[in-house]
C-alpha positions as CSV (number, residue, x, y, z in Angstrom):
1,T,-1.1,11.9,4.6
2,M,-1.4,8.7,6.6
3,T,-4.4,7.2,8.4
4,I,-4.0,4.3,10.7
5,H,-7.1,2.1,11.4
6,S,-5.9,0.1,14.4
7,E,-9.1,-1.9,14.9
8,E,-9.1,-3.0,11.2
9,H,-5.3,-3.5,11.0
10,V,-5.2,-1.2,7.9
11,V,-3.0,1.8,7.1
12,D,-3.9,4.3,4.3
13,V,-1.2,6.4,2.8
14,H,-2.2,9.2,0.4
15,V,0.5,11.0,-1.7
16,R,-0.6,14.1,-3.5
17,S,2.1,15.2,-5.9
18,G,0.6,16.0,-9.3
19,V,1.4,13.3,-11.8
20,Y,3.1,11.2,-9.1
21,S,0.0,11.0,-6.9
22,S,-0.9,7.6,-5.4
23,D,-2.9,5.9,-2.7
24,T,-1.5,2.9,-0.8
25,I,-3.2,0.5,1.5
26,F,-1.3,-1.7,3.9
27,D,-3.8,-4.4,4.9
28,Y,-2.1,-6.3,7.7
29,S,-5.1,-8.5,8.4
30,H,-5.0,-10.0,4.9
31,G,-1.3,-9.6,4.4
32,Y,-1.2,-7.4,1.3
33,I,-0.2,-4.0,0.1
34,A,-1.9,-2.3,-2.8
35,T,-0.7,0.9,-4.5
36,R,-2.8,2.8,-7.0
37,L,-0.8,5.0,-9.2
38,F,-3.1,7.6,-10.7
39,S,-0.8,8.3,-13.7
40,R,-0.9,4.6,-14.7
41,N,-4.5,3.9,-13.9
42,A,-3.5,0.6,-12.4
43,C,-3.1,-1.2,-9.0
44,F,0.0,-3.0,-7.9
45,I,-0.3,-5.6,-5.2
46,M,2.3,-7.4,-3.2
47,K,2.4,-9.7,-0.3
48,I,3.6,-8.3,3.0
49,K,6.9,-9.9,3.9
50,K,7.8,-9.7,7.6
51,G,11.2,-8.1,8.1
52,S,10.9,-6.1,4.8
53,I,7.7,-4.1,5.6
54,P,7.4,-2.1,8.9
55,E,4.9,-3.5,11.3
56,M,1.7,-1.6,11.8
57,R,2.6,-0.3,15.3
58,E,5.8,1.1,13.7
59,M,4.1,3.0,10.9
60,G,2.8,5.9,13.1
61,R,6.3,6.3,14.7
62,L,8.0,6.3,11.3
63,A,5.5,8.8,9.9
64,F,6.1,11.1,12.9
65,E,9.9,10.8,12.5
66,R,9.6,11.6,8.9
67,Q,7.3,14.6,9.4
68,T,9.3,16.1,12.2
69,M,12.9,15.4,11.1
70,R,12.5,15.4,7.3
71,D,15.7,13.3,6.6
72,V,15.6,10.6,9.3
73,Y,17.6,7.5,8.5
74,S,15.6,4.4,9.2
75,P,16.4,0.8,8.3
76,N,12.6,0.4,7.7
77,N,12.5,2.5,4.6
78,V,11.2,0.2,1.9
79,W,11.4,0.5,-1.9
80,A,9.6,-1.9,-4.1
81,Q,10.2,-2.5,-7.8
82,Y,7.4,-4.1,-9.8
83,Q,8.3,-6.2,-12.7
84,P,6.0,-6.0,-15.7
85,G,3.8,-9.0,-15.9
86,S,0.4,-10.2,-16.6
87,S,-2.5,-8.3,-15.2
88,V,-5.5,-9.9,-13.6
89,L,-8.9,-8.2,-14.0
90,G,-10.4,-8.1,-10.5
91,H,-12.4,-11.3,-10.1
92,W,-14.4,-11.9,-7.0
93,K,-11.9,-14.5,-5.8
94,D,-9.2,-11.9,-5.8
95,W,-11.3,-9.6,-3.6
96,L,-11.8,-12.4,-1.1
97,L,-8.0,-12.8,-0.9
98,Y,-7.1,-9.1,-0.8
99,G,-10.0,-7.8,1.3
100,K,-12.5,-5.0,1.1
101,H,-10.1,-2.1,1.6
102,I,-7.9,-3.1,-1.4
103,E,-11.1,-3.9,-3.4
104,K,-12.4,-0.4,-2.8
105,L,-9.0,1.1,-3.9
106,C,-8.5,-1.1,-7.0
107,V,-11.9,-2.2,-8.3
108,G,-12.2,-1.8,-12.1
109,L,-8.5,-1.4,-12.6
110,P,-6.0,-4.0,-13.9
111,L,-4.1,-5.7,-11.0
112,Y,-0.4,-6.3,-11.3
113,Q,1.1,-8.7,-8.8
C-alpha cells in the first residue's frame, strides 16, 4: 500500500509479503529514503538523487499504473543495491538530518547508509 502526504512531502510504502515485508519512507522535504526490512531488523537510508528517484507528484501516477496494468514499463522503476558498511546507531544528530518520519520508522535499529 502507498500513502502520499502531500502537505508534508512524504510518501509511505508498505509491502506485506511474509519474510520480504518492508516499510519505506520517501521524505522529499529532507531528501532521504529509508527502508526498514523486517527480516533484517535494520534500516537502510539513501539520499534522494534527482533523476534516479521519481518525484513525489509522479509517485501516485506510477502506483496507479502499476496497480491497474500490473506489468507497466516505466523508466522510473528504481532498484537500489546497498553495500555492506558500517552502521550508525541513531544519534540525535542523525534524526535532525533525516527528519521525524524516518526517525519514527528506524529508531532503535542500526542505520546503514
